[in-house]
All heavy atoms as a GROMACS GRO file, in nm:
protein
  653
    1MET      N    1  15.490   8.803   3.796
    1MET     CA    2  15.394   8.910   3.829
    1MET      C    3  15.440   9.032   3.762
    1MET      O    4  15.555   9.073   3.766
    1MET     CB    5  15.384   8.933   3.974
    1MET     CG    6  15.284   8.853   4.047
    1MET     SD    7  15.262   8.920   4.210
    1MET     CE    8  15.125   8.838   4.259
    2THR      N    9  15.342   9.106   3.706
    2THR     CA   10  15.377   9.228   3.644
    2THR      C   11  15.357   9.344   3.742
    2THR      O   12  15.310   9.324   3.855
    2THR     CB   13  15.284   9.252   3.526
    2THR    OG1   14  15.145   9.268   3.572
    2THR    CG2   15  15.288   9.143   3.421
    3ASP      N   16  15.402   9.462   3.697
    3ASP     CA   17  15.393   9.581   3.785
    3ASP      C   18  15.253   9.614   3.821
    3ASP      O   19  15.210   9.656   3.929
    3ASP     CB   20  15.461   9.700   3.720
    3ASP     CG   21  15.615   9.680   3.729
    3ASP    OD1   22  15.662   9.605   3.811
    3ASP    OD2   23  15.687   9.757   3.653
    4THR      N   24  15.164   9.596   3.722
    4THR     CA   25  15.025   9.629   3.746
    4THR      C   26  14.956   9.529   3.851
    4THR      O   27  14.877   9.570   3.933
    4THR     CB   28  14.935   9.621   3.616
    4THR    OG1   29  14.979   9.509   3.540
    4THR    CG2   30  14.943   9.746   3.540
    5ASP      N   31  14.999   9.406   3.845
    5ASP     CA   32  14.948   9.305   3.944
    5ASP      C   33  15.000   9.342   4.084
    5ASP      O   34  14.922   9.334   4.180
    5ASP     CB   35  14.993   9.168   3.911
    5ASP     CG   36  14.928   9.109   3.781
    5ASP    OD1   37  14.822   9.157   3.746
    5ASP    OD2   38  14.980   9.019   3.729
    6VAL      N   39  15.126   9.382   4.089
    6VAL     CA   40  15.180   9.429   4.217
    6VAL      C   41  15.104   9.552   4.270
    6VAL      O   42  15.075   9.559   4.382
    6VAL     CB   43  15.334   9.450   4.204
    6VAL    CG1   44  15.392   9.509   4.333
    6VAL    CG2   45  15.404   9.316   4.173
    7ASN      N   46  15.090   9.640   4.188
    7ASN     CA   47  15.012   9.768   4.218
    7ASN      C   48  14.876   9.737   4.274
    7ASN      O   49  14.824   9.792   4.372
    7ASN     CB   50  15.006   9.865   4.100
    7ASN     CG   51  15.144   9.925   4.075
    7ASN    OD1   52  15.228   9.932   4.160
    7ASN    ND2   53  15.161   9.982   3.958
    8LYS      N   54  14.802   9.648   4.207
    8LYS     CA   55  14.667   9.603   4.245
    8LYS      C   56  14.675   9.540   4.380
    8LYS      O   57  14.589   9.567   4.467
    8LYS     CB   58  14.608   9.510   4.146
    8LYS     CG   59  14.558   9.573   4.016
    8LYS     CD   60  14.497   9.483   3.920
    8LYS     CE   61  14.461   9.548   3.786
    8LYS     NZ   62  14.398   9.448   3.694
    9LEU      N   63  14.772   9.452   4.406
    9LEU     CA   64  14.783   9.387   4.533
    9LEU      C   65  14.819   9.486   4.647
    9LEU      O   66  14.769   9.479   4.752
    9LEU     CB   67  14.894   9.275   4.528
    9LEU     CG   68  14.858   9.152   4.449
    9LEU    CD1   69  14.977   9.057   4.442
    9LEU    CD2   70  14.739   9.077   4.517
   10GLU      N   71  14.900   9.584   4.613
   10GLU     CA   72  14.934   9.689   4.709
   10GLU      C   73  14.815   9.772   4.746
   10GLU      O   74  14.787   9.809   4.861
   10GLU     CB   75  15.051   9.773   4.661
   10GLU     CG   76  15.190   9.704   4.665
   10GLU     CD   77  15.295   9.802   4.608
   10GLU    OE1   78  15.267   9.908   4.562
   10GLU    OE2   79  15.414   9.754   4.621
   11GLU      N   80  14.730   9.804   4.642
   11GLU     CA   81  14.608   9.879   4.663
   11GLU      C   82  14.516   9.798   4.754
   11GLU      O   83  14.454   9.854   4.852
   11GLU     CB   84  14.544   9.912   4.536
   11GLU     CG   85  14.617  10.028   4.457
   11GLU     CD   86  14.541  10.050   4.322
   11GLU    OE1   87  14.427  10.002   4.305
   11GLU    OE2   88  14.604  10.114   4.235
   12LYS      N   89  14.501   9.672   4.723
   12LYS     CA   90  14.416   9.582   4.810
   12LYS      C   91  14.469   9.579   4.952
   12LYS      O   92  14.391   9.584   5.050
   12LYS     CB   93  14.404   9.450   4.745
   12LYS     CG   94  14.318   9.438   4.621
   12LYS     CD   95  14.310   9.295   4.573
   12LYS     CE   96  14.224   9.287   4.446
   12LYS     NZ   97  14.211   9.152   4.403
   13LEU      N   98  14.596   9.566   4.960
   13LEU     CA   99  14.659   9.562   5.098
   13LEU      C  100  14.637   9.695   5.171
   13LEU      O  101  14.610   9.693   5.292
   13LEU     CB  102  14.810   9.532   5.082
   13LEU     CG  103  14.886   9.508   5.212
   13LEU    CD1  104  14.826   9.394   5.291
   13LEU    CD2  105  15.031   9.482   5.186
   14ASP      N  106  14.649   9.807   5.101
   14ASP     CA  107  14.626   9.931   5.161
   14ASP      C  108  14.479   9.946   5.211
   14ASP      O  109  14.454   9.994   5.324
   14ASP     CB  110  14.662  10.049   5.068
   14ASP     CG  111  14.806  10.063   5.045
   14ASP    OD1  112  14.885  10.014   5.129
   14ASP    OD2  113  14.849  10.129   4.944
   15LYS      N  114  14.393   9.906   5.128
   15LYS     CA  115  14.250   9.909   5.167
   15LYS      C  116  14.225   9.819   5.286
   15LYS      O  117  14.146   9.858   5.380
   15LYS     CB  118  14.155   9.870   5.048
   15LYS     CG  119  14.151   9.970   4.935
   15LYS     CD  120  14.058   9.918   4.826
   15LYS     CE  121  14.060  10.019   4.706
   15LYS     NZ  122  13.973   9.972   4.599
   16LEU      N  123  14.278   9.702   5.280
   16LEU     CA  124  14.263   9.606   5.393
   16LEU      C  125  14.324   9.666   5.520
   16LEU      O  126  14.257   9.659   5.630
   16LEU     CB  127  14.334   9.473   5.365
   16LEU     CG  128  14.308   9.359   5.458
   16LEU    CD1  129  14.161   9.333   5.476
   16LEU    CD2  130  14.386   9.238   5.414
   17SER      N  131  14.436   9.730   5.516
   17SER     CA  132  14.496   9.792   5.630
   17SER      C  133  14.416   9.904   5.676
   17SER      O  134  14.397   9.919   5.806
   17SER     CB  135  14.636   9.847   5.595
   17SER     OG  136  14.722   9.745   5.560
   18ALA      N  137  14.351   9.984   5.597
   18ALA     CA  138  14.265  10.093   5.635
   18ALA      C  139  14.139  10.037   5.708
   18ALA      O  140  14.099  10.093   5.806
   18ALA     CB  141  14.226  10.179   5.516
   19GLN      N  142  14.082   9.929   5.658
   19GLN     CA  143  13.972   9.869   5.716
   19GLN      C  144  14.006   9.818   5.852
   19GLN      O  145  13.924   9.827   5.947
   19GLN     CB  146  13.910   9.754   5.628
   19GLN     CG  147  13.847   9.808   5.500
   19GLN     CD  148  13.721   9.898   5.532
   19GLN    OE1  149  13.654   9.872   5.628
   19GLN    NE2  150  13.710   9.992   5.446
   20ILE      N  151  14.113   9.752   5.862
   20ILE     CA  152  14.162   9.698   6.001
   20ILE      C  153  14.181   9.812   6.094
   20ILE      O  154  14.144   9.802   6.212
   20ILE     CB  155  14.288   9.614   5.979
   20ILE    CG1  156  14.257   9.485   5.911
   20ILE    CG2  157  14.356   9.588   6.115
   20ILE    CD1  158  14.375   9.405   5.874
   21ALA      N  159  14.239   9.920   6.049
   21ALA     CA  160  14.253  10.040   6.138
   21ALA      C  161  14.115  10.087   6.185
   21ALA      O  162  14.100  10.128   6.301
   21ALA     CB  163  14.334  10.150   6.064
   22LYS      N  164  14.018  10.101   6.094
   22LYS     CA  165  13.883  10.145   6.131
   22LYS      C  166  13.821  10.048   6.231
   22LYS      O  167  13.760  10.092   6.333
   22LYS     CB  168  13.799  10.155   6.006
   22LYS     CG  169  13.827  10.266   5.923
   22LYS     CD  170  13.732  10.274   5.796
   22LYS     CE  171  13.774  10.387   5.700
   22LYS     NZ  172  13.684  10.379   5.581
   23LEU      N  173  13.842   9.916   6.210
   23LEU     CA  174  13.784   9.820   6.303
   23LEU      C  175  13.852   9.836   6.439
   23LEU      O  176  13.782   9.822   6.543
   23LEU     CB  177  13.806   9.683   6.251
   23LEU     CG  178  13.712   9.637   6.137
   23LEU    CD1  179  13.756   9.505   6.081
   23LEU    CD2  180  13.568   9.632   6.183
   24TYR      N  181  13.979   9.859   6.440
   24TYR     CA  182  14.049   9.874   6.569
   24TYR      C  183  13.996   9.996   6.647
   24TYR      O  184  13.974   9.993   6.765
   24TYR     CB  185  14.202   9.884   6.553
   24TYR     CG  186  14.275   9.906   6.676
   24TYR    CD1  187  14.300   9.798   6.765
   24TYR    CD2  188  14.325  10.031   6.708
   24TYR    CE1  189  14.361   9.822   6.890
   24TYR    CE2  190  14.394  10.055   6.828
   24TYR     CZ  191  14.412   9.950   6.915
   24TYR     OH  192  14.474   9.969   7.033
   25THR      N  193  13.971  10.105   6.568
   25THR     CA  194  13.924  10.226   6.629
   25THR      C  195  13.783  10.201   6.682
   25THR      O  196  13.753  10.244   6.797
   25THR     CB  197  13.925  10.344   6.526
   25THR    OG1  198  14.049  10.358   6.474
   25THR    CG2  199  13.871  10.468   6.583
   26PHE      N  200  13.704  10.133   6.600
   26PHE     CA  201  13.561  10.105   6.642
   26PHE      C  202  13.564  10.017   6.774
   26PHE      O  203  13.495  10.040   6.869
   26PHE     CB  204  13.492  10.030   6.533
   26PHE     CG  205  13.351   9.994   6.574
   26PHE    CD1  206  13.251  10.079   6.586
   26PHE    CD2  207  13.327   9.856   6.596
   26PHE    CE1  208  13.122  10.038   6.622
   26PHE    CE2  209  13.195   9.819   6.631
   26PHE     CZ  210  13.097   9.909   6.644
   27GLN      N  211  13.658   9.921   6.780
   27GLN     CA  212  13.665   9.826   6.893
   27GLN      C  213  13.711   9.913   7.014
   27GLN      O  214  13.650   9.894   7.124
   27GLN     CB  215  13.769   9.716   6.868
   27GLN     CG  216  13.778   9.625   6.989
   27GLN     CD  217  13.899   9.533   6.977
   27GLN    OE1  218  13.982   9.547   6.896
   27GLN    NE2  219  13.902   9.426   7.064
   28SER      N  220  13.802   9.998   7.001
   28SER     CA  221  13.849  10.082   7.114
   28SER      C  222  13.737  10.169   7.167
   28SER      O  223  13.709  10.184   7.288
   28SER     CB  224  13.972  10.166   7.071
   28SER     OG  225  14.078  10.088   7.039
   29THR      N  226  13.663  10.234   7.073
   29THR     CA  227  13.552  10.317   7.106
   29THR      C  228  13.450  10.243   7.183
   29THR      O  229  13.386  10.286   7.274
   29THR     CB  230  13.498  10.391   6.983
   29THR    OG1  231  13.605  10.456   6.925
   29THR    CG2  232  13.393  10.489   7.027
   30SER      N  233  13.417  10.121   7.130
   30SER     CA  234  13.318  10.038   7.187
   30SER      C  235  13.350   9.996   7.325
   30SER      O  236  13.269   9.993   7.417
   30SER     CB  237  13.290   9.914   7.099
   30SER     OG  238  13.245   9.948   6.976
   31ASN      N  239  13.476   9.960   7.344
   31ASN     CA  240  13.524   9.923   7.481
   31ASN      C  241  13.508  10.036   7.578
   31ASN      O  242  13.466  10.015   7.696
   31ASN     CB  243  13.673   9.873   7.477
   31ASN     CG  244  13.688   9.736   7.412
   31ASN    OD1  245  13.584   9.664   7.401
   31ASN    ND2  246  13.802   9.704   7.368
   32GLN      N  247  13.545  10.155   7.538
   32GLN     CA  248  13.533  10.269   7.624
   32GLN      C  249  13.388  10.299   7.658
   32GLN      O  250  13.346  10.329   7.774
   32GLN     CB  251  13.597  10.388   7.557
   32GLN     CG  252  13.741  10.383   7.548
   32GLN     CD  253  13.805  10.497   7.467
   32GLN    OE1  254  13.728  10.583   7.412
   32GLN    NE2  255  13.936  10.508   7.464
   33THR      N  256  13.301  10.289   7.559
   33THR     CA  257  13.159  10.307   7.575
   33THR      C  258  13.098  10.201   7.675
   33THR      O  259  13.019  10.236   7.765
   33THR     CB  260  13.080  10.297   7.444
   33THR    OG1  261  13.138  10.392   7.361
   33THR    CG2  262  12.934  10.326   7.463
   34ILE      N  263  13.134  10.079   7.661
   34ILE     CA  264  13.090   9.977   7.746
   34ILE      C  265  13.134  10.000   7.890
   34ILE      O  266  13.058   9.987   7.983
   34ILE     CB  267  13.135   9.831   7.692
   34ILE    CG1  268  13.057   9.797   7.574
   34ILE    CG2  269  13.120   9.731   7.803
   34ILE    CD1  270  13.108   9.674   7.509
   35LEU      N  271  13.257  10.043   7.912
   35LEU     CA  272  13.307  10.072   8.043
   35LEU      C  273  13.231  10.188   8.109
   35LEU      O  274  13.202  10.190   8.223
   35LEU     CB  275  13.460  10.102   8.042
   35LEU     CG  276  13.552   9.982   8.011
   35LEU    CD1  277  13.693  10.034   7.993
   35LEU    CD2  278  13.542   9.876   8.118
   36ALA      N  279  13.197  10.290   8.021
   36ALA     CA  280  13.127  10.401   8.076
   36ALA      C  281  12.990  10.361   8.114
   36ALA      O  282  12.937  10.405   8.212
   36ALA     CB  283  13.120  10.516   7.967
   37VAL      N  284  12.925  10.280   8.035
   37VAL     CA  285  12.791  10.225   8.067
   37VAL      C  286  12.788  10.145   8.200
   37VAL      O  287  12.701  10.158   8.282
   37VAL     CB  288  12.730  10.143   7.948
   37VAL    CG1  289  12.602  10.074   7.990
   37VAL    CG2  290  12.699  10.245   7.834
   38GLN      N  291  12.892  10.058   8.211
   38GLN     CA  292  12.897   9.978   8.334
   38GLN      C  293  12.921  10.073   8.450
   38GLN      O  294  12.863  10.045   8.562
   38GLN     CB  295  13.022   9.884   8.324
   38GLN     CG  296  12.991   9.762   8.230
   38GLN     CD  297  13.116   9.673   8.215
   38GLN    OE1  298  13.228   9.715   8.238
   38GLN    NE2  299  13.094   9.553   8.164
   39LYS      N  300  13.008  10.175   8.451
   39LYS     CA  301  13.019  10.262   8.559
   39LYS      C  302  12.893  10.337   8.588
   39LYS      O  303  12.856  10.351   8.703
   39LYS     CB  304  13.136  10.360   8.523
   39LYS     CG  305  13.166  10.461   8.631
   39LYS     CD  306  13.274  10.566   8.600
   39LYS     CE  307  13.285  10.656   8.708
   39LYS     NZ  308  13.365  10.778   8.668
   40ASN      N  309  12.826  10.386   8.483
   40ASN     CA  310  12.693  10.449   8.501
   40ASN      C  311  12.596  10.359   8.572
   40ASN      O  312  12.519  10.403   8.663
   40ASN     CB  313  12.640  10.489   8.368
   40ASN     CG  314  12.594  10.634   8.366
   40ASN    OD1  315  12.600  10.703   8.464
   40ASN    ND2  316  12.547  10.679   8.250
   41HIS      N  317  12.594  10.230   8.539
   41HIS     CA  318  12.505  10.131   8.592
   41HIS      C  319  12.531  10.120   8.745
   41HIS      O  320  12.437  10.117   8.824
   41HIS     CB  321  12.523  10.002   8.514
   41HIS     CG  322  12.430   9.889   8.575
   41HIS    ND1  323  12.303   9.882   8.558
   41HIS    CD2  324  12.472   9.781   8.645
   41HIS    CE1  325  12.252   9.779   8.621
   41HIS    NE2  326  12.354   9.712   8.677
   42VAL      N  327  12.656  10.107   8.777
   42VAL     CA  328  12.692  10.093   8.915
   42VAL      C  329  12.654  10.214   8.996
   42VAL      O  330  12.601  10.215   9.108
   42VAL     CB  331  12.847  10.067   8.927
   42VAL    CG1  332  12.884  10.076   9.076
   42VAL    CG2  333  12.876   9.928   8.878
   43ASP      N  334  12.679  10.339   8.936
   43ASP     CA  335  12.635  10.462   9.007
   43ASP      C  336  12.486  10.471   9.029
   43ASP      O  337  12.439  10.496   9.139
   43ASP     CB  338  12.674  10.587   8.921
   43ASP     CG  339  12.830  10.612   8.920
   43ASP    OD1  340  12.893  10.552   9.006
   43ASP    OD2  341  12.871  10.693   8.838
   44HIS      N  342  12.405  10.430   8.929
   44HIS     CA  343  12.263  10.431   8.945
   44HIS      C  344  12.220  10.334   9.049
   44HIS      O  345  12.123  10.353   9.123
   44HIS     CB  346  12.196  10.401   8.809
   44HIS     CG  347  12.200  10.521   8.715
   44HIS    ND1  348  12.149  10.646   8.737
   44HIS    CD2  349  12.257  10.534   8.591
   44HIS    CE1  350  12.170  10.727   8.638
   44HIS    NE2  351  12.236  10.661   8.544
   45GLU      N  352  12.278  10.210   9.046
   45GLU     CA  353  12.240  10.112   9.144
   45GLU      C  354  12.267  10.159   9.290
   45GLU      O  355  12.184  10.145   9.377
   45GLU     CB  356  12.323   9.980   9.125
   45GLU     CG  357  12.255   9.888   9.030
   45GLU     CD  358  12.312   9.750   9.032
   45GLU    OE1  359  12.367   9.707   9.134
   45GLU    OE2  360  12.314   9.686   8.930
   46SER      N  361  12.384  10.232   9.307
   46SER     CA  362  12.409  10.278   9.444
   46SER      C  363  12.317  10.385   9.480
   46SER      O  364  12.278  10.393   9.594
   46SER     CB  365  12.559  10.322   9.450
   46SER     OG  366  12.585  10.433   9.364
   47ARG      N  367  12.282  10.470   9.384
   47ARG     CA  368  12.186  10.578   9.419
   47ARG      C  369  12.047  10.515   9.452
   47ARG      O  370  11.976  10.567   9.538
   47ARG     CB  371  12.165  10.666   9.299
   47ARG     CG  372  12.287  10.763   9.279
   47ARG     CD  373  12.269  10.850   9.156
   47ARG     NE  374  12.394  10.918   9.132
   47ARG     CZ  375  12.423  10.981   9.019
   47ARG    NH1  376  12.331  10.985   8.920
   47ARG    NH2  377  12.538  11.038   8.999
   48ILE      N  378  12.001  10.418   9.374
   48ILE     CA  379  11.876  10.356   9.405
   48ILE      C  380  11.884  10.289   9.543
   48ILE      O  381  11.782  10.299   9.616
   48ILE     CB  382  11.839  10.246   9.293
   48ILE    CG1  383  11.803  10.326   9.168
   48ILE    CG2  384  11.732  10.156   9.338
   48ILE    CD1  385  11.789  10.233   9.048
   49ARG      N  386  11.983  10.222   9.576
   49ARG     CA  387  11.994  10.160   9.711
   49ARG      C  388  11.985  10.270   9.820
   49ARG      O  389  11.919  10.246   9.920
   49ARG     CB  390  12.125  10.080   9.724
   49ARG     CG  391  12.144   9.967   9.628
   49ARG     CD  392  12.046   9.857   9.661
   49ARG     NE  393  12.056   9.753   9.550
   49ARG     CZ  394  11.964   9.728   9.459
   49ARG    NH1  395  11.856   9.804   9.452
   49ARG    NH2  396  11.984   9.638   9.369
   50LEU      N  397  12.051  10.382   9.802
   50LEU     CA  398  12.054  10.486   9.901
   50LEU      C  399  11.909  10.547   9.914
   50LEU      O  400  11.864  10.569  10.028
   50LEU     CB  401  12.141  10.598   9.852
   50LEU     CG  402  12.159  10.723   9.946
   50LEU    CD1  403  12.219  10.677  10.080
   50LEU    CD2  404  12.242  10.834   9.883
   51LEU      N  405  11.838  10.562   9.799
   51LEU     CA  406  11.696  10.615   9.804
   51LEU      C  407  11.607  10.511   9.877
   51LEU      O  408  11.518  10.551   9.950
   51LEU     CB  409  11.645  10.637   9.663
   51LEU     CG  410  11.699  10.764   9.598
   51LEU    CD1  411  11.652  10.774   9.454
   51LEU    CD2  412  11.660  10.885   9.674
   52GLU      N  413  11.631  10.380   9.853
   52GLU     CA  414  11.555  10.277   9.920
   52GLU      C  415  11.569  10.286  10.064
   52GLU      O  416  11.477  10.267  10.144
   52GLU     CB  417  11.585  10.141   9.861
   52GLU     CG  418  11.527  10.116   9.722
   52GLU     CD  419  11.571   9.980   9.660
   52GLU    OE1  420  11.666   9.919   9.719
   52GLU    OE2  421  11.516   9.942   9.556
   53LYS      N  422  11.696  10.297  10.105
   53LYS     CA  423  11.730  10.303  10.252
   53LYS      C  424  11.657  10.422  10.310
   53LYS      O  425  11.596  10.424  10.417
   53LYS     CB  426  11.873  10.311  10.276
   53LYS     CG  427  11.942  10.178  10.250
   53LYS     CD  428  12.095  10.194  10.283
   53LYS     CE  429  12.167  10.066  10.245
   53LYS     NZ  430  12.312  10.081  10.257
   54TRP      N  431  11.671  10.545  10.239
   54TRP     CA  432  11.608  10.670  10.290
   54TRP      C  433  11.449  10.647  10.299
   54TRP      O  434  11.392  10.689  10.393
   54TRP     CB  435  11.648  10.777  10.195
   54TRP     CG  436  11.601  10.914  10.228
   54TRP    CD1  437  11.641  10.992  10.325
   54TRP    CD2  438  11.494  10.985  10.161
   54TRP    NE1  439  11.575  11.110  10.328
   54TRP    CE2  440  11.480  11.110  10.227
   54TRP    CE3  441  11.417  10.961  10.051
   54TRP    CZ2  442  11.397  11.208  10.189
   54TRP    CZ3  443  11.325  11.055  10.023
   54TRP    CH2  444  11.311  11.174  10.082
   55GLN      N  445  11.400  10.586  10.196
   55GLN     CA  446  11.249  10.569  10.196
   55GLN      C  447  11.209  10.478  10.305
   55GLN      O  448  11.106  10.507  10.378
   55GLN     CB  449  11.209  10.506  10.060
   55GLN     CG  450  11.057  10.475  10.058
   55GLN     CD  451  11.024  10.406   9.920
   55GLN    OE1  452  11.111  10.363   9.846
   55GLN    NE2  453  10.897  10.388   9.898
   56ASN      N  454  11.282  10.372  10.333
   56ASN     CA  455  11.244  10.276  10.438
   56ASN      C  456  11.266  10.339  10.576
   56ASN      O  457  11.188  10.311  10.667
   56ASN     CB  458  11.340  10.154  10.436
   56ASN     CG  459  11.299  10.062  10.314
   56ASN    OD1  460  11.188  10.066  10.262
   56ASN    ND2  461  11.393   9.984  10.271
   57GLY      N  462  11.356  10.433  10.589
   57GLY     CA  463  11.371  10.504  10.716
   57GLY      C  464  11.262  10.601  10.742
   57GLY      O  465  11.227  10.630  10.854
   58LEU      N  466  11.202  10.665  10.631
   58LEU     CA  467  11.099  10.759  10.647
   58LEU      C  468  10.959  10.698  10.662
   58LEU      O  469  10.864  10.769  10.707
   58LEU     CB  470  11.103  10.859  10.531
   58LEU     CG  471  11.218  10.965  10.532
   58LEU    CD1  472  11.206  11.050  10.409
   58LEU    CD2  473  11.215  11.049  10.659
   59THR      N  474  10.943  10.582  10.617
   59THR     CA  475  10.809  10.519  10.624
   59THR      C  476  10.750  10.523  10.757
   59THR      O  477  10.628  10.561  10.767
   59THR     CB  478  10.817  10.379  10.562
   59THR    OG1  479  10.870  10.379  10.426
   59THR    CG2  480  10.682  10.311  10.567
   60PRO      N  481  10.819  10.485  10.865
   60PRO     CA  482  10.749  10.494  11.000
   60PRO      C  483  10.715  10.640  11.034
   60PRO      O  484  10.610  10.660  11.106
   60PRO     CB  485  10.857  10.438  11.089
   60PRO     CG  486  10.950  10.358  11.008
   60PRO     CD  487  10.948  10.423  10.874
   61LEU      N  488  10.798  10.735  10.994
   61LEU     CA  489  10.765  10.873  11.024
   61LEU      C  490  10.636  10.918  10.954
   61LEU      O  491  10.554  10.989  11.008
   61LEU     CB  492  10.889  10.961  10.993
   61LEU     CG  493  11.018  10.944  11.072
   61LEU    CD1  494  11.123  11.030  11.013
   61LEU    CD2  495  10.993  10.966  11.217
   62PHE      N  496  10.628  10.875  10.825
   62PHE     CA  497  10.507  10.914  10.754
   62PHE      C  498  10.383  10.853  10.816
   62PHE      O  499  10.272  10.911  10.825
   62PHE     CB  500  10.517  10.878  10.611
   62PHE     CG  501  10.604  10.968  10.528
   62PHE    CD1  502  10.705  10.925  10.443
   62PHE    CD2  503  10.576  11.102  10.531
   62PHE    CE1  504  10.781  11.000  10.368
   62PHE    CE2  505  10.655  11.189  10.454
   62PHE     CZ  506  10.764  11.146  10.374
   63ALA      N  507  10.400  10.723  10.857
   63ALA     CA  508  10.286  10.651  10.919
   63ALA      C  509  10.245  10.726  11.050
   63ALA      O  510  10.126  10.749  11.079
   63ALA     CB  511  10.318  10.512  10.948
   64ALA      N  512  10.341  10.760  11.133
   64ALA     CA  513  10.312  10.830  11.258
   64ALA      C  514  10.245  10.968  11.232
   64ALA      O  515  10.149  11.003  11.296
   64ALA     CB  516  10.438  10.843  11.344
   65GLY      N  517  10.305  11.038  11.133
   65GLY     CA  518  10.252  11.170  11.093
   65GLY      C  519  10.108  11.156  11.049
   65GLY      O  520  10.023  11.240  11.086
   66THR      N  521  10.080  11.064  10.964
   66THR     CA  522   9.946  11.036  10.913
   66THR      C  523   9.844  11.006  11.029
   66THR      O  524   9.737  11.059  11.035
   66THR     CB  525   9.941  10.923  10.810
   66THR    OG1  526  10.032  10.961  10.705
   66THR    CG2  527   9.805  10.904  10.748
   67PHE      N  528   9.890  10.923  11.119
   67PHE     CA  529   9.808  10.890  11.237
   67PHE      C  530   9.776  11.015  11.318
   67PHE      O  531   9.656  11.030  11.354
   67PHE     CB  532   9.874  10.779  11.323
   67PHE     CG  533   9.798  10.751  11.445
   67PHE    CD1  534   9.686  10.667  11.434
   67PHE    CD2  535   9.844  10.790  11.567
   67PHE    CE1  536   9.613  10.634  11.554
   67PHE    CE2  537   9.774  10.761  11.684
   67PHE     CZ  538   9.657  10.681  11.670
   68ILE      N  539   9.879  11.096  11.350
   68ILE     CA  540   9.859  11.212  11.433
   68ILE      C  541   9.769  11.310  11.360
   68ILE      O  542   9.675  11.369  11.415
   68ILE     CB  543   9.993  11.274  11.470
   68ILE    CG1  544  10.069  11.179  11.565
   68ILE    CG2  545   9.973  11.411  11.529
   68ILE    CD1  546  10.208  11.219  11.593
   69LEU      N  547   9.794  11.324  11.231
   69LEU     CA  548   9.709  11.421  11.152
   69LEU      C  549   9.561  11.372  11.153
   69LEU      O  550   9.468  11.454  11.163
   69LEU     CB  551   9.763  11.432  11.011
   69LEU     CG  552   9.702  11.533  10.920
   69LEU    CD1  553   9.711  11.674  10.975
   69LEU    CD2  554   9.756  11.525  10.777
   70GLY      N  555   9.541  11.245  11.139
   70GLY     CA  556   9.402  11.187  11.145
   70GLY      C  557   9.338  11.211  11.281
   70GLY      O  558   9.218  11.248  11.290
   71CYS      N  559   9.419  11.198  11.385
   71CYS     CA  560   9.362  11.214  11.523
   71CYS      C  561   9.327  11.364  11.546
   71CYS      O  562   9.220  11.402  11.594
   71CYS     CB  563   9.464  11.178  11.629
   71CYS     SG  564   9.492  10.997  11.639
   72VAL      N  565   9.411  11.457  11.496
   72VAL     CA  566   9.384  11.595  11.510
   72VAL      C  567   9.259  11.631  11.421
   72VAL      O  568   9.174  11.713  11.472
   72VAL     CB  569   9.502  11.677  11.467
   72VAL    CG1  570   9.472  11.828  11.453
   72VAL    CG2  571   9.619  11.660  11.564
   73ALA      N  572   9.250  11.580  11.301
   73ALA     CA  573   9.135  11.612  11.221
   73ALA      C  574   9.010  11.557  11.279
   73ALA      O  575   8.907  11.633  11.282
   73ALA     CB  576   9.158  11.552  11.076
   74THR      N  577   9.013  11.440  11.340
   74THR     CA  578   8.894  11.382  11.401
   74THR      C  579   8.854  11.472  11.523
   74THR      O  580   8.739  11.499  11.542
   74THR     CB  581   8.917  11.238  11.448
   74THR    OG1  582   8.963  11.160  11.333
   74THR    CG2  583   8.798  11.178  11.514
   75ALA      N  584   8.952  11.511  11.605
   75ALA     CA  585   8.913  11.594  11.721
   75ALA      C  586   8.859  11.728  11.675
   75ALA      O  587   8.768  11.777  11.736
   75ALA     CB  588   9.051  11.622  11.803
   76VAL      N  589   8.911  11.791  11.571
   76VAL     CA  590   8.863  11.916  11.518
   76VAL      C  591   8.712  11.903  11.472
   76VAL      O  592   8.622  11.977  11.502
   76VAL     CB  593   8.950  11.974  11.410
   76VAL    CG1  594   8.884  12.089  11.336
   76VAL    CG2  595   9.083  12.020  11.463
   77ILE      N  596   8.695  11.791  11.398
   77ILE     CA  597   8.556  11.770  11.342
   77ILE      C  598   8.460  11.738  11.459
   77ILE      O  599   8.344  11.790  11.454
   77ILE     CB  600   8.557  11.650  11.250
   77ILE    CG1  601   8.636  11.689  11.116
   77ILE    CG2  602   8.417  11.600  11.213
   77ILE    CD1  603   8.656  11.576  11.020
   78LEU      N  604   8.504  11.667  11.558
   78LEU     CA  605   8.415  11.636  11.674
   78LEU      C  606   8.380  11.766  11.744
   78LEU      O  607   8.272  11.787  11.796
   78LEU     CB  608   8.477  11.534  11.765
   78LEU     CG  609   8.479  11.384  11.706
   78LEU    CD1  610   8.552  11.297  11.806
   78LEU    CD2  611   8.338  11.343  11.683
   79ARG      N  612   8.485  11.858  11.764
   79ARG     CA  613   8.454  11.985  11.835
   79ARG      C  614   8.363  12.068  11.757
   79ARG      O  615   8.275  12.136  11.813
   79ARG     CB  616   8.584  12.059  11.859
   79ARG     CG  617   8.664  12.000  11.975
   79ARG     CD  618   8.773  12.093  12.019
   79ARG     NE  619   8.856  12.023  12.118
   79ARG     CZ  620   8.956  12.079  12.176
   79ARG    NH1  621   8.995  12.198  12.143
   79ARG    NH2  622   9.021  12.009  12.273
   80LEU      N  623   8.381  12.076  11.624
   80LEU     CA  624   8.291  12.152  11.538
   80LEU      C  625   8.148  12.098  11.538
   80LEU      O  626   8.056  12.178  11.543
   80LEU     CB  627   8.342  12.158  11.397
   80LEU     CG  628   8.471  12.240  11.371
   80LEU    CD1  629   8.515  12.228  11.224
   80LEU    CD2  630   8.445  12.388  11.401
   81MET      N  631   8.138  11.970  11.544
   81MET     CA  632   7.996  11.910  11.548
   81MET      C  633   7.938  11.929  11.686
   81MET      O  634   7.819  11.948  11.697
   81MET     CB  635   8.004  11.768  11.509
   81MET     CG  636   8.039  11.739  11.362
   81MET     SD  637   8.059  11.564  11.329
   81MET     CE  638   7.884  11.514  11.325
   82GLY      N  639   8.017  11.923  11.787
   82GLY     CA  640   7.965  11.945  11.924
   82GLY      C  641   7.932  12.095  11.954
   82GLY      O  642   7.847  12.124  12.029
   83ALA      N  643   8.006  12.180  11.887
   83ALA     CA  644   7.982  12.321  11.902
   83ALA      C  645   7.855  12.374  11.844
   83ALA      O  646   7.802  12.475  11.882
   83ALA     CB  647   8.099  12.403  11.852
   84SER      N  648   7.800  12.297  11.740
   84SER     CA  649   7.682  12.343  11.674
   84SER      C  650   7.557  12.337  11.751
   84SER      O  651   7.517  12.263  11.827
   84SER     CB  652   7.656  12.263  11.542
   84SER     OG  653   7.775  12.264  11.462
   0.00000   0.00000   0.00000
C-alpha cells in the first residue's frame, strides 16, 4: 500500500467515525425525547383520570341543581300566571 492509499483509508475511517458519533448523538437524543414523551403521557393520563373522577362526583350535584332550578322556575311562572 502506498501513502496515498493509507491516507484515503484514514480519511474514510475518520468520516465513518464522525458518522457513528452523529448516530450515537442522535440515538441518545431520541431516547431522551421518548422518555420525556412517555412521562408526559403518564402525566396527562393521571390528569384525565382526576378530571373524570371530579366530573363523576359533580354530576349528581348538577342534576339536583337543575331539578331545583326547574322547580323554582315553574313555581315563579305559575305565580306570575296566577297573579294576572
